[in-house]
C-alpha positions, 0 to 999 in steps of 0.5 A: 357729286351726282345729281339724283331724281327721287320720285315718292309714291302716291297718286296725287303726289305722282300728278303733281311731279309731272308738273315739276318735271315739266317746269325743270324741262322748260328751265333747261335748254331744248338740247338737254337728254338727261339732267338726272344721271340717277332716276328712282321712284316708289309706287306711282313715282316709279311710273313716272320715273320709268317714263322719264328714264325709259324713253329716248329723246330730249328730257323735255319731249319725255316730260310732255309725253308723260304729262299727256299720259296723265291727262288721259288717265280716267278713275277707271284706269286707276281703280275699279269704278263698277258697283261691285268694286266700289262696295267692296270692303276690307275684311276688317270692316263689320259685315254690317257696314258691307250690308249697308253698302250693298244696300245703298248701291242697290238703291242707287242702281234702282234709282238710275234704272228708273230715271233711264226707263221713263 
């Protein structure tokens, strides 16, 4: 019977997976290269699976490198954080909601400009 590592999707869940993988790596002997002959994942879990399965070296080192990647991620690496990206809404939303979001973003931007102009 084979062991498998199945990593589900979801950004926060994928971040939690890194902690579990690091914990597993601390339990295993340092010399273990691959405790899971089958590794698969979905969405963000697939990124973690690729990072674990696609690297050479001991499992502990791969888990540490994956943790470093997650520590260095910023919101801008994952999704748009500029004003245009934040106020964009799906087409199913009403035009009134889009207009309200645009006005609020404009007010916020004006407030920021005034604050720095002083």
